[in-house]
Wavefront OBJ file of the C-alpha trace (Angstrom):
o trace
v 0.012 -0.030 0.010
v 1.487 3.350 -1.074
v 0.609 6.390 0.924
v 1.970 9.814 1.713
v 4.360 10.464 4.536
v 4.140 11.724 7.259
v 0.867 10.705 8.870
v -1.128 13.801 9.810
v -3.592 13.719 12.706
v -5.919 16.650 13.385
v -7.303 17.316 16.844
v -10.031 20.001 17.142
v -12.634 21.095 19.614
v -13.455 24.048 21.850
v -10.825 26.130 23.598
v -9.579 24.179 26.685
v -11.420 21.007 25.601
v -8.374 18.790 26.093
v -6.721 19.023 22.636
v -3.245 19.744 23.889
v -3.543 17.055 26.570
v -4.501 14.438 24.026
v -1.711 15.611 21.631
v 0.866 15.396 24.420
v -0.456 11.959 25.459
v 0.137 10.729 21.929
v 3.697 12.061 22.060
v 4.269 10.357 25.423
v 2.928 7.080 24.084
v 4.844 7.055 20.763
v 7.889 9.222 21.495
v 9.269 12.526 20.219
v 11.411 10.726 17.644
v 8.152 9.594 15.926
v 5.766 12.438 16.695
v 5.796 16.235 16.546
v 2.896 18.511 17.655
v 2.040 21.688 15.767
v -0.457 24.092 17.266
v -2.831 26.098 15.124
v -2.299 28.950 17.616
v 1.225 29.366 16.266
v -0.273 30.656 13.038
v -2.250 33.577 14.418
v -1.696 36.450 12.025
v 1.019 38.931 12.909
v -0.449 42.257 14.054
v 2.738 43.756 15.448
v 2.081 46.911 13.386
v -0.829 47.989 15.579
v -0.948 48.940 19.277
v -1.586 46.359 22.010
v -5.008 47.846 22.808
v -6.151 47.211 19.232
v -4.591 43.733 19.120
v -6.502 42.824 22.286
v -9.832 43.643 20.509
v -9.298 41.236 17.591
v -11.613 38.239 17.392
v -9.132 35.416 17.771
v -11.834 32.768 17.552
v -12.766 33.577 13.928
v -11.096 31.663 11.057
v -9.849 34.933 9.547
v -7.579 35.462 12.575
v -5.350 32.545 11.587
v -2.969 32.259 8.652
v -4.206 28.883 7.499
v -2.448 29.330 4.133
v 0.931 29.386 5.816
v 0.021 26.379 7.923
v -1.034 24.512 4.766
v 2.173 25.524 3.016
v 4.253 24.267 5.933
v 2.410 20.925 5.962
v 2.995 20.502 2.261
v 6.691 21.209 2.735
v 6.936 18.712 5.573
v 5.266 16.118 3.342
v 8.083 16.758 0.829
v 10.681 16.117 3.534
v 11.621 19.765 3.991
v 12.303 21.663 7.228
v 9.977 24.526 8.182
v 10.147 27.469 10.586
v 6.948 27.506 12.641
v 6.019 30.874 14.187
v 5.968 31.262 17.968
v 2.962 33.183 19.190
v 2.868 35.235 22.383
v -0.660 35.021 23.784
v -0.007 37.598 26.487
v 1.099 40.271 23.985
v -1.054 39.072 21.071
v 1.849 38.932 18.578
v 4.422 36.660 16.996
v 7.862 36.395 18.509
v 10.945 37.073 16.357
v 12.156 33.542 17.034
v 10.720 30.531 15.237
v 10.538 26.771 15.954
v 12.373 24.613 13.445
v 10.556 21.349 12.635
v 11.952 18.618 10.413
v 10.807 15.204 9.312
v 8.741 13.024 11.625
v 6.626 9.921 11.015
v 3.543 11.560 12.604
v 2.425 15.192 12.751
v -0.245 16.015 15.317
v -2.120 19.239 14.569
v -4.199 20.744 17.349
v -6.405 23.791 17.160
v -9.961 25.069 17.410
v -10.586 25.814 13.747
v -8.671 23.096 11.902
v -11.755 21.351 10.524
v -13.243 24.569 9.216
v -10.601 24.691 6.442
v -11.214 22.160 3.680
v -7.668 22.129 2.360
v -6.350 21.327 5.839
v -8.973 18.624 6.405
v -7.985 16.907 3.205
v -4.378 16.544 4.360
v -5.407 14.745 7.562
v -5.364 10.967 7.922
v -7.320 11.032 11.146
v -9.612 13.775 12.396
v -10.435 13.816 16.091
v -12.917 16.146 17.797
v -12.753 16.726 21.553
v -16.343 17.085 22.765
v -16.163 18.604 26.250
v -18.993 20.506 28.013
v -18.606 24.270 27.556
v -18.835 24.997 31.296
v -15.887 22.634 31.874
v -14.006 24.377 29.059
v -14.687 27.787 30.603
v -13.361 26.714 34.009
v -10.226 25.285 32.400
v -9.776 28.418 30.293
v -10.120 30.707 33.299
v -7.386 28.774 35.182
v -5.114 28.658 32.141
v -5.429 32.231 30.904
v -5.141 33.830 34.341
v -2.233 31.675 35.429
v -0.267 31.222 32.191
v -1.199 34.226 30.060
v -1.486 37.003 32.613
v -5.171 37.663 31.869
v -7.699 39.143 34.325
v -10.907 37.380 35.304
v -13.023 40.096 33.687
v -11.103 40.048 30.400
v -11.380 36.267 30.080
v -15.147 36.289 30.816
v -15.691 39.186 28.419
v -13.864 37.411 25.610
v -15.743 34.176 26.293
v -19.100 35.934 26.122
v -18.348 38.073 23.054
v -16.285 35.753 20.810
v -15.280 32.372 22.270
v -18.759 30.944 22.810
v -20.415 32.554 19.728
v -17.584 31.392 17.420
v -17.738 27.912 18.911
v -21.433 27.677 18.040
v -20.953 29.239 14.561
v -17.777 27.494 13.373
v -16.240 24.912 15.726
v -19.184 22.796 16.819
v -20.562 22.427 13.221
v -17.071 21.287 12.087
v -17.264 18.158 14.185
v -19.262 16.523 11.397
v -15.922 16.097 9.608
v -14.408 14.140 12.534
v -13.586 10.426 12.199
v -13.721 10.124 15.977
v -15.485 12.272 18.619
v -13.843 11.975 22.062
v -15.774 12.855 25.218
v -14.029 13.655 28.544
v -10.879 15.110 26.997
v -7.398 13.603 27.032
v -8.206 11.347 29.979
v -10.304 9.037 27.834
v -8.142 5.944 27.761
v -10.426 3.931 25.535
v -10.311 6.604 22.846
v -6.532 6.979 23.205
v -6.063 3.228 22.823
v -8.208 3.303 19.682
v -6.116 6.186 18.296
v -2.873 4.410 19.128
v -4.060 1.305 17.357
v -4.924 3.237 14.214
v -1.604 5.087 14.241
v 0.264 1.816 14.596
v -1.598 0.512 11.552
v -0.644 3.615 9.537
v 2.960 3.406 10.803
v 3.010 -0.187 9.570
v 2.020 1.083 6.134
v 4.882 3.569 6.251
v 7.398 0.912 7.293
v 6.409 -1.107 4.237
v 7.552 1.778 2.034
v 10.360 3.425 4.004
v 12.864 2.827 6.767
v 10.801 3.784 9.833
v 11.806 2.365 13.237
v 9.107 0.342 14.989
v 7.156 1.867 17.837
v 8.206 0.586 21.308
v 5.156 -1.169 22.715
v 6.589 -0.807 26.235
v 6.208 2.969 26.328
l 1 2 3 4 5 6 7 8 9 10 11 12 13 14 15 16 17 18 19 20 21 22 23 24 25 26 27 28 29 30 31 32 33 34 35 36 37 38 39 40 41 42 43 44 45 46 47 48 49 50 51 52 53 54 55 56 57 58 59 60 61 62 63 64 65 66 67 68 69 70 71 72 73 74 75 76 77 78 79 80 81 82 83 84 85 86 87 88 89 90 91 92 93 94 95 96 97 98 99 100 101 102 103 104 105 106 107 108 109 110 111 112 113 114 115 116 117 118 119 120 121 122 123 124 125 126 127 128 129 130 131 132 133 134 135 136 137 138 139 140 141 142 143 144 145 146 147 148 149 150 151 152 153 154 155 156 157 158 159 160 161 162 163 164 165 166 167 168 169 170 171 172 173 174 175 176 177 178 179 180 181 182 183 184 185 186 187 188 189 190 191 192 193 194 195 196 197 198 199 200 201 202 203 204 205 206 207 208 209 210 211 212 213 214 215 216 217 218 219 220 221 222
């Protein structure tokens, strides 16, 4: 069986639904030599030419806020065996850093982001599409803890953003996009049954790759 390399897995769902947790679980299970995680957040458009106050007012939950064309271009280059320079996004300042993250060839690329399935050209590159279905009240609690602790946000600013953009954009774009998922995962990254299913599918796809290239086997003892 001939297929493209690398395997691309997309993980989508609401903000703070457990996407990053699942992505990191996959890395821990299969190893960083096999798997690399790329976050859709890294591709927020660069607005360093406008003041912070204006950047803070941008709707970051709308598809237009993300440079999906650059993400698509990078994925195409990775499929051709090239190395790419992935942007590093500063959530506290709402801008891209000058530094980038260099990513080379891996057997598996895990994409995680809220709007991945909205973009048809990205969907078509994915071998597996996973949607994290987590109750919105749980997502809000997680988001409050994360944004206040890790991103220097205030309680009022997080709640205001949730009410004005996060929840409306989830209902308009993100939730409808779950119809494109191959697997819908409840309870976030702690769902061991779902993770075992995902691991089994990835091992199958890795087996296909090993039939066509020199790919080291996955250590089942991880």
